[in-house]
C-alpha positions in Angstrom: 4.5 -16.8 -22.9 1.4 -18.8 -23.8 -0.8 -21.0 -21.6 -3.7 -23.2 -22.4 -7.1 -23.2 -20.6 -6.3 -26.7 -19.3 -3.0 -25.5 -17.8 -4.7 -22.5 -16.1 -7.5 -24.7 -14.9 -5.0 -27.0 -13.2 -3.3 -24.1 -11.5 -6.6 -22.8 -10.2 -8.2 -26.2 -9.4 -11.0 -25.4 -11.9 -13.1 -27.1 -14.5 -12.8 -26.2 -18.2 -16.1 -25.7 -20.2 -15.2 -25.4 -23.8 -11.9 -25.9 -25.6 -9.1 -27.0 -23.1 -6.4 -26.2 -25.7 -7.5 -22.6 -26.1 -4.4 -20.5 -25.7 -4.0 -17.1 -24.0 -0.9 -14.8 -23.7 -2.3 -11.7 -21.9 -4.8 -10.6 -19.3 -7.7 -8.2 -20.0 -10.9 -6.7 -18.7 -14.0 -8.6 -19.7 -15.4 -5.6 -21.7 -12.1 -5.1 -23.6 -10.7 -8.5 -24.1 -9.4 -9.7 -27.5 -8.3 -12.9 -29.1 -5.7 -14.6 -27.0 -6.6 -12.8 -23.7 -7.8 -14.2 -20.4 -10.5 -12.4 -18.4 -12.8 -13.1 -15.4 -16.4 -12.5 -14.3 -17.1 -11.8 -10.7 -19.5 -8.9 -10.4 -23.0 -9.7 -11.8 -23.2 -6.2 -13.2 -20.7 -7.2 -15.8 -22.5 -10.4 -16.8 -23.7 -9.0 -20.2 -20.1 -8.7 -21.3 -19.6 -12.5 -21.1 -21.8 -12.8 -24.2 -20.0 -10.2 -26.2 -16.3 -10.4 -25.1 -13.7 -11.3 -27.6 -11.5 -12.8 -25.0 -10.5 -16.5 -25.5 -10.9 -17.7 -21.9 -12.9 -16.4 -18.9 -12.8 -17.4 -15.3 -16.2 -17.6 -13.7 -17.9 -18.9 -10.6 -19.1 -22.6 -10.6 -22.6 -21.2 -10.0 -22.6 -19.3 -13.3 -25.0 -20.8 -15.9 -25.1 -18.9 -19.3 -28.4 -17.8 -20.6 -27.1 -17.5 -24.2 -24.6 -19.2 -26.4 -21.0 -18.3 -25.6 -17.9 -18.0 -27.8 -15.5 -17.9 -24.9 -14.0 -20.9 -23.1 -14.9 -20.9 -19.4 -12.9 -22.0 -16.4 -15.2 -22.6 -13.5 -13.9 -22.1 -10.0 -15.2 -21.6 -6.5 -14.4 -17.9 -6.4 -13.5 -16.2 -9.6 -12.2 -13.0 -8.0 -9.8 -14.9 -5.7 -8.8 -17.2 -8.6 -8.0 -14.3 -10.9 -6.1 -12.6 -8.0 -4.0 -15.7 -7.6 -3.3 -15.7 -11.3 -2.2 -12.1 -11.2 0.1 -12.9 -8.4 1.6 -15.8 -10.4 1.9 -13.6 -13.5 3.7 -11.0 -11.5 6.1 -13.5 -10.1 7.0 -14.7 -13.6 7.3 -11.1 -14.9 9.6 -10.1 -12.0 11.7 -13.3 -12.0 15.0 -11.6 -12.7 18.3 -12.9 -11.6 22.0 -12.2 -11.9 24.2 -9.1 -11.6 24.0 -6.3 -14.2 26.9 -4.0 -14.9 28.0 -1.6 -13.6 27.1 -2.0 -9.9 29.0 -1.5 -6.6 29.0 -4.0 -3.8 31.4 -3.4 -0.9 33.7 -6.3 -0.2 32.4 -6.7 3.4 28.8 -7.1 2.3 27.2 -10.5 2.6 25.1 -11.5 -0.3 22.6 -14.3 -0.4 21.7 -16.7 -3.2 19.6 -16.3 -6.3 19.8 -12.5 -6.3 19.1 -9.9 -8.9 21.2 -6.7 -8.7 20.4 -4.1 -11.3 22.7 -1.7 -13.1 24.1 1.2 -11.0 22.9 -0.3 -7.7 25.1 0.5 -4.7 25.4 -1.8 -1.7 27.4 -0.5 1.3 29.8 -1.8 3.9 28.7 -4.7 6.2 25.3 -4.9 4.6 23.6 -8.3 4.7 21.3 -9.3 1.8 19.1 -12.4 2.1 18.2 -15.0 -0.5 16.1 -14.3 -3.6 16.2 -10.6 -3.1 15.7 -8.4 -6.1 17.4 -5.0 -6.2 16.5 -2.9 -9.3 18.7 -0.4 -11.0 19.8 2.8 -9.2 18.9 1.5 -5.8 21.1 2.9 -2.9 21.6 0.6 0.1 23.9 2.1 2.8 26.2 0.5 5.3 25.1 -2.0 8.1 21.7 -2.6 6.4 19.9 -5.9 6.7 17.4 -7.1 4.1 15.5 -10.4 4.5 14.7 -13.1 2.0 12.4 -12.6 -1.0 12.2 -8.8 -0.7 11.9 -6.6 -3.8 13.3 -3.1 -4.0 12.3 -1.3 -7.1 14.4 1.2 -9.1 15.6 4.4 -7.4 14.7 3.5 -3.8 17.1 4.7 -1.1 17.8 2.8 2.1 20.0 4.6 4.6 22.5 3.0 6.9 21.5 0.9 9.9 18.0 0.2 8.4 16.5 -3.3 8.9 14.0 -4.7 6.4 12.3 -8.1 6.8 11.3 -10.9 4.5 8.8 -10.7 1.6 8.7 -6.9 1.6 8.0 -4.7 -1.5 9.6 -1.3 -1.6 8.6 0.8 -4.6 10.5 3.4 -6.6 11.3 6.6 -4.9 10.9 5.3 -1.3 13.4 6.7 1.2 14.0 4.7 4.4 16.1 5.9 7.2 16.6 9.6 6.3 17.0 12.0 9.3 14.0 12.9 11.4 12.8 16.5 11.5 14.7 17.4 14.7 15.8 21.0 15.4 16.0 23.2 18.4 16.4 27.0 18.6 19.5 28.5 20.2 19.8 31.8 22.1 19.7 33.8 18.8 16.6 32.0 17.6 18.5 30.1 14.9 17.6 26.4 14.6 20.3 23.8 15.4 20.0 20.3 14.2 19.5 17.5 16.7 21.5 14.4 15.6 19.3 11.5 14.5 21.2 8.4 15.5 18.5 5.7 15.6 17.3 3.5 12.7 14.2 2.2 10.9 13.0 -1.4 11.3 10.6 -2.8 8.7 9.2 -6.2 9.7 8.0 -9.0 7.3 5.4 -8.7 4.5 5.3 -4.9 4.4 4.5 -3.0 1.2 5.7 0.6 0.8 4.3 2.7 -2.1 6.3 5.1 -4.3 7.6 8.3 -2.8 6.9 7.3 0.8 9.5 8.4 3.4 10.2 6.8 6.7 12.5 8.7 9.0 15.1 7.2 11.3 14.6 7.6 15.0 16.3 10.2 17.1 17.2 7.4 19.5 15.9 3.8 19.2 13.9 2.8 16.2 11.1 3.9 13.9 9.1 0.6 13.6 6.8 -0.6 10.8 5.4 -3.9 12.0 4.4 -7.1 10.1 1.9 -6.9 7.3 1.6 -3.1 7.2 0.6 -1.6 3.8 1.6 1.9 3.0 0.3 3.8 -0.1 2.3 6.3 -2.2 3.6 9.6 -0.8 3.2 9.0 2.9 5.4 10.7 5.6 6.3 8.8 8.7 8.4 10.7 11.2 11.0 9.7 13.7 10.2 7.2 16.4 6.7 6.4 15.0 5.4 2.9 15.5 2.8 1.4 13.1 1.1 -1.7 14.3 0.6 -5.0 12.5 -1.6 -5.1 9.4 -2.5 -1.4 9.5 -3.1 0.2 6.1 -2.5 3.9 5.4 -3.7 5.7 2.2 -1.8 8.3 0.1 -0.6 11.7 1.3 -1.1 11.0 5.0 1.5 12.3 7.5 2.3 11.0 11.0 4.4 13.2 13.3 7.1 12.0 15.6 6.8 9.4 18.4 3.1 8.6 17.7 2.1 5.0 18.2 -0.6 3.4 15.9 -2.2 0.1 16.8 -2.8 -3.0 14.7 -5.4 -3.5 12.0 -6.1 0.2 11.7 -7.4 1.8 8.4 -6.3 5.3 7.8 -7.6 7.2 4.7 -5.8 9.6 2.4 -4.5 13.0 3.4 -4.9 12.3 7.1 -2.7 14.3 9.4 -1.7 12.9 12.8 0.1 15.0 15.5 3.1 13.6 17.4 3.3 11.9 20.8 -0.2 10.4 20.8 -1.5 6.8 20.9 -4.0 5.4 18.5 -5.6 2.1 19.5 -6.3 -1.1 17.6 -8.8 -1.4 14.7 -9.3 2.4 14.5 -10.8 3.8 11.3 -9.9 7.3 10.3 -11.7 8.8 7.3 -9.9 10.8 4.6 -8.6 14.3 5.3 -9.2 14.0 9.0 -6.9 15.7 11.5 -6.0 13.7 14.6 -4.8 15.7 17.6 -5.5 13.4 20.5 -5.3 9.8 21.6 -7.9 7.4 20.1 -9.2 4.3 21.9 -9.6 0.9 20.3 -12.4 0.3 17.7 -13.4 3.9 17.1 -14.2 5.5 13.7 -13.6 9.2 13.3 -13.8 12.0 10.7 -13.2 15.7 10.4 -10.6 18.2 11.5 -10.3 18.0 14.5 -11.7 14.5 14.1 -15.1 13.6 15.7 -16.7 10.2 16.2 -18.0 9.3 12.7 -21.7 9.3 13.6 -21.4 12.7 15.3 -19.5 14.1 12.4 -22.2 13.1 9.9 -25.0 14.5 12.1 -23.1 17.8 12.6 -22.4 18.0 8.8 -26.1 17.9 8.1 -26.6 21.0 10.2 -23.5 22.6 8.7 -25.0 22.2 5.2 -28.2 23.9 6.4 -26.4 26.7 8.2 -27.4 29.4 5.7 -31.0 28.4 6.0 -30.8 28.4 9.8 -29.2 31.8 9.8 -31.9 33.2 7.5 -34.6 31.7 9.7 -33.0 33.4 12.8 -32.8 36.7 10.9 -36.5 36.4 9.9 -37.5 35.7 13.5 -35.5 38.7 14.8 -37.2 40.9 12.2 -40.6 39.6 13.1 -39.9 40.1 16.8 -38.8 43.7 16.2 -41.8 44.5 14.0 -44.2 43.3 16.8 -42.6 45.7 19.4 
């Protein structure tokens, strides 16, 4: 699909400097763009490439004034980074604009299906499930019984959504995600063997949640595991039974949250963070990568380490830790000097 500079400019509320009929059909980095590609310049560090790029059209800030002659057509906007992001979103919508039912698929006769759906080949939709409008269900997706999925949600290939789960509107669930599997609940009997505790709750995913590939969210033992509005989860995250993640919190890859922990809103949790169960983490908390959280955290703190310390204290302590061999050597030298004087 081809677009002219004029068409893109109209979409972004920009101004064309150069040939308004210049056509593009792909997106590219500014340093690697070729004929027919569209790129952008935001970071001043990349400005030299605007003079050498082979791209046909570049989005730039209105404040940009070239110091040399340019071969590329410009589209000037208020914020080139935001404009290019908007364009990427539009491109993604066009690319993912699938519709219809591919064969073979299975939809239980009691399921309620919305309008303008895409259901890929080998998808399975169970009994009494309700699918909203404009939902896209890619091939090999499993959706169990009594599931509810809101409008405009996308479920990519191979995702598994167990029975009773509820998913809101405008969610994105990537390949390999498992929602609603059993929580890790076992208790030892008199012989020491572990017996399974039935997990009869569900998972509730609110609106505008993104869930990365390979992430698992366990159903509650009783009640619900809840992922609130606007949460963004990276790939390969484990969220255990009865966990609650607050609005607009982001969690990076390979983090694990144990059962019944409550995480506040607008938190930022780095990669490979481990969080024990049955604790409360406040709002706007920042946890640095590879930290281990074993206690409650108040609002607005930033921590690092395992066990995690306040961020400033951790950095000060780490300076001393790095110098520990030198400190030990100095202590040994002092002891030797003290002994020699006796």
